[in-house]
N, C-alpha and C positions, 0 to 999 in steps of 0.2 A: 347499493352495488358493490360486487366484490372486485378487489383490486390485487394483482399479484406482481411482485418484482423478480426479475432477473438480471442480476449486477455482475458485471465483468469488471476486471481490473483491481485497481490498487485500493487502499484503505480509505482514500479520500472518496472515490466513488461509493463505496459502502456507506460512509458518513452521509452522503448526499441522498442515498436511496432512503436511509432512515428519516432524514429531515423531510423528504417528500412523502413518506410514509405516515408520518405524525401529522403532516400538513392535511393530507387526505382524511386521515382517520378524524381529525377535529372537524371535518366538513361532511361527516356522515358516511364515509365509505368504510367498508370492512375490508381489512387486510389478510389475505390468505396466503398460503404456500404456492409456489409457481407450479407444483405438480397437481394442485387441485383446479377445479373448474372455476374460472373467473370471468367476469364481465370485461375486465381490463387487465392487460398484460403490458407491464412497463419493462423495457429493455434498456438499462442503463449501461452504455457501452464504453469500451476502452479502445484506443488507436495506436498504443505503443508499438505494436508489431503488426505484420501482415496477418499472423495467425489470429490476433485479436479482432481485426476487421472480419475475418472469415468466420469466426465464432459469433460475431453480431448478426451478420448476415443469415447464418444457420439458425439462431434463436428467433429472429424476427419471423422467418418463413415457418419455422416449427409451430410457433403458437398460432399463427394465422391458418396454417393447415388443419392444425388438430382443433381450432376453435374459431371457425369462418364467421360466426357471428358476434365474436368479441372485438373491442376496439384494441389494437395494438399499437402501443406507443414507443417510439424509438427516441432516445435522448442521450446525453452523455458526450464524450469526446470525440466519437466517430462523426457525427452530424456537424460538429464544431469545427473539425479539421478538413474534413471533406463533404461539404455541403451538396454538392451535386451527385455523389455517389449516394449519398443518405436519400436525397429526393428521389432517385431512381429506384429505390427499394421500395416498390410499389405495395409490398405487403403491409407496410407500416401505414396505419390510418393518420396518425398524429406524429410528426417529425420536429424535433426541437433540439438544440443544443444545450450544453451545461449552463450558459449564460442565461437562458430563457425559461429553463425548466420550472422556476419559481411561479410562472403563469400557468401552470398544468391546469389549475381549476377552470381558467377562462377558456383554455383550449378544449378541455372535455365537454364544458358547456357549449361552445361554438359548433363542435362536432354533433352534439346530441341535437341541437336546434337545426342545423342545416343538412346533416347527414354528407357533408362533403370533406375531402381530406383537408388537414390542417399542416401547413409547412411554415414553422415560424424559427428561423435561425438568425440570432442577432451575433454580429462578429464582436470580438473582444476589441476594445480600444485602449490605448495609453492614457493612463489617468483614471481609468475605472476604479470604483471603490470595491472594498470586500463586500460581499452580498450573499444572501441566503438565510433562511431561518435556522434558529439554533435547534438542538434536540435536547430531550429531557431524559431519554433512555436509550438503550440499543438492544433491540429485540433478539431474544434468544442468545444472547451473550453474557458472559460475566464481566467482561471489561468493556468499556465504552470508548470508542474512538471519537476525539474531539478534533475537528478541523479548524486550524488556527491560521492557516495561510494558503494562499492559492497563487497560481502563475509562477512564471520563471523567466529570467532574463538572460540566461546563459547562452542559448543558441548553440548547442553542440551540434556538430555538423549531420549527425545520423537522426536528430530528434525533431518530432513534429509537436511536441509539447507547447512551446511558446505560441503555436497557432491555436492548438485546441485548448489552450487554458489561459492565455493571455499574459500580461506582465504581472511582476510581484504585487500582491496585496495582502494585507495582514489584518486580522480580525482585532478592533480595539480592545485594550486590555479591560475596560469597563464591562463590555459585552461578553468577554471570555470568562470574567469572574462570575457573572451572573449565570451562565451556562454550565459551569464546573459547580457551583452551589447546588443548583437544580439536579444535576446528574448524580452528585454525592447524596442529595436528600432522597433520591429514589433508590439508593442502596448500592450503588456502583462503587467499590472501594478501589479499583484499578481503572485508570485512564491512559489511553494513548494518544499523546498529541501528533496530529498528522498534517501534511501539507504536501504540495506539488515540489517546492523547494524549501523544505521545513526550515533548515538553519539560516534562511535569508529573512525569516520573521522580522518584522519592525522596521525594515529599510524604508518604508514608506509612512511610518506613523511615529517617528522620533522614539523608538523603543529598540530593544534588543532582544535577541532569541532568548537568553537566559531569564529575561524578565517573566516571559509567557511560562517557562518552566517553573521558576520559582512560585508563581501564582497557583499553579496546579498542586505544587508540593504543599503549600501553605492552606489549601482548602480543607477545612475540617470535613472529616469522613473519608477522604482519600488517603489509601495507605500505600498504594504504589504508583508512580508514573513512570510511563515508558515513552519513547521516542519512535517516530517513524523513521523512514530513510533519510539520510543526511548527506549533504554534499560535503567532501573534505576540505575543500578550501575556505569553508566558513568555520572551521573548527580551529580557530587560533588557541594558542595556550592560555590566553585570557579567558576566552570562552570556556574551555575545559576545566580551568580552576574555579570557575563561578558554578559550574555545573557540579564539581566534585564536592562543594559545599552543602548540596541538597540531599540529605539522608533518605528521602523517599524516591529518589530517582533510581530507577533499576539500572543495574551495571550490564546493560546490553546494547550494542549501538550497531545499527546496520549503515555502513558508510560505503556509498557507491563507489566502486572502483572502475568498472569496464574493462580495464586492461592494464597489466603489469609491465607494459612496454611503452618506453617513453616516445617512440616513433609513432606508435598507435595512438597514443594520449593525445599527441600534438595534431595528428590527422582529424581527430575525433574533435578538436578544439576544446579538450578538457584543460582546466586551469590549474594544473598541478603535475609534478613529475612523480615517478615511483618512490623517489627518496623522500620527497615531502610527505607523500601518502604515508609511508612507513614511519616516519616521525611521529606523525599523529597517532597511528595505532600503538607506538610505544608510550606516548604520553597518557593515552586513555588507559592502557594497561597498568601503568605506574599509579595512576591517579584514583582508579576503582578497584576494590577488592572483589575477586571471582569475575572480573570483567570478561565478557565474551564479544567477539566481532564476527559479523556476518556481513556479506556484501553480494553484489552483482558482478558478474564477469560476461562481457560479450565475446564471442569467439568469431573468427571469420570476417572481420571488418574489411571494407575495401582497400586493397593493397597490402593487407597482413601477410607477410612472408612466413615461411615455415619457421625461420629464425626469430621472427617477432611474436611468433605463438609460442614458441619454446621459452623465450624471455619472459612473457606473461605468466606461463605455467610455473616457472621457477619462482617467480615472484609470489604468486598466490601460495606456493607451498612454504616459502619462507616465512610469509606472514602467519600461517597456520590459522586461518578463519575456522571457527566452529561451524559454520555453515555457509555455502556458497550456492547461490542460484545462477546456473549456467545457462546461457541462452545464444543462439546463432543470431548474427546480424541479419536484418532483413530491410530492403529498401523502403523507405517512406517517402512518397512522392511529395516534393515541394522542399526537400532538404538539400543541404550543399552536397551531402554524401551521394545524393542520387546521381550526380553527373560526375563523380570522380571515377578514374580508371581503376582497372584491378579488382573488379568485383569477382569474387570466388564462386565457384560451382557448388551446389547444394551438397554434393558428395563430400567435398573437402571440409566444409562447415560441420556437417553431421560427425565427421571423424574427429574433429578438434573438440566439439562438444562431448564426444564419448569419452575421450582421453582426459579432459578436464574434469569431467563428472567423477570418473573412475578415481582419480588422484584425490579430488577434494572430499569424496565419500571415505576414503581411508583415513584421513585427518579428523573427519567428524567422528568416525567410529573409535579413533585413538582418544578423542575428548571424551565421548561418552564412558569408555573404559576407567579413565581417569578419575571418574565421579564416583566409582563404587567405594563403599565405605564411607561416604560423606553423609552428614545429616543436614537436610536442606529444607526450606519452607515452601511448600507448594500450594498454590491457589488451584483448587480443583474447578473443572469447567464441564465435566460430564462423564457419560459413559463411553467405552470404546467396544471391545469384544465382550462376551458375557463374563460377568463378575468382576470387569475391571473398571476402574475410574481413573481419569487422566487430567493432568493440569500442567503447569509451568511453574519453575522456580523463579527467583527474582532476575537471573541472568538467561531467561528463557530456556532453560533445559527441559524438554517434554519428558515427564514422569508419568508412569501409570502403575497403580497399586491394585491388588486383588482385594476387593471389599464389596459388601452388599449394601454399606451405608449410603444414605443420600448426603453427599458432601458438596454438591454443586455450590460455587459462590463462597465456600469457606476455605481458610487457610489453615493447613496443618502441617506438622513436622514430619518428615518422611526419612527413612534411611535408604540409601541407594544400595541395592544388593546385586545388581546384575545389568545386563544391556540385551534389551529384545531385539528381534530381527525385523521390527516395524517402525523404526526411527525413534523409539522411546527407551529411556532408562527404565529399569524396574525398581520398585521400592516397596518398603513395607511401613505401614502406619506405626509411629510411636505413641 
């Protein structure tokens, strides 16, 4: 039988889709693209925003409408956080959360045997162990995402993640070592360590976050190690100094900000001030050569005044992030922020998004122009427009060069000669 995946959301979801794909393939299923005709469509959902929920519903309905005789499976974070809403999505033949999706083979067998809808959503509980099968490769990618951590204990007032992902759980170092060695053996020279609250790794298994990063850097065959999104309050000076001793660690850090206004940070139940966040950025930039910093910024949080927004904008400009993901606040049912006063109209949130995006794009363009004339090492990942191949530098600067060579998964030296109009630096092979 043919199985197609449609994955929404973060790199952790992408890892879990890969793990499920390998599990199904080992048991005789053929994995195909989701644009192809398949017997089974698996929608791995995200629920961070209301928009993510909407995309999940649209995907499930689309696959069922276009393929009425196929089995549609809904899994991931949306059923985990909102089981009743997931059950009511009747176009899904099998509904399960991210905790139970490892039982997908049994669920498919049950559905095939009885022809009745299967709903199996087990809730996360305190004390759960890290679970899930490892991966051996990462389909159609030159770098492999490796999930080392799950869950979050932070309880930010706007966030449903502790419900959809449970509490902090860490992959044992012995298991991580085996997985890294297998991925390296299969030809992946770059890995990205990912988690829901990545820098909290180890708190439940008597280990520390740098231990996992060092293990990846020490793995034979792996040339580059990247990190997924990090929480700033976990990046102490001691942690940063340990990371700086690892030459294979790429000098690019995505550090979640959410707001540069202390009033808003406090309302969000974030565990740092803008000043503390800036100190972390300064430490990283002084500790890593060619360091780049990227972040997430939420605008229009409940109670955010015009002055609060302007303060956040000034702070973002002061830090000078190389890239910023800007998004409007959206209410998540079951969070503390849902019941807060001062929710803003969509028009105001959209206007603030536009302003923040406009200003952060100026900073990104300035960064791109500052790269002109530099010689950089680029890991190539594939083709873009006709005649161009693209890839990323160690600090994750996107670069494309005009070449007819097949360089996918190869690392080559490139001289930056210009800036394109499609979020790429232009380069020439040396």
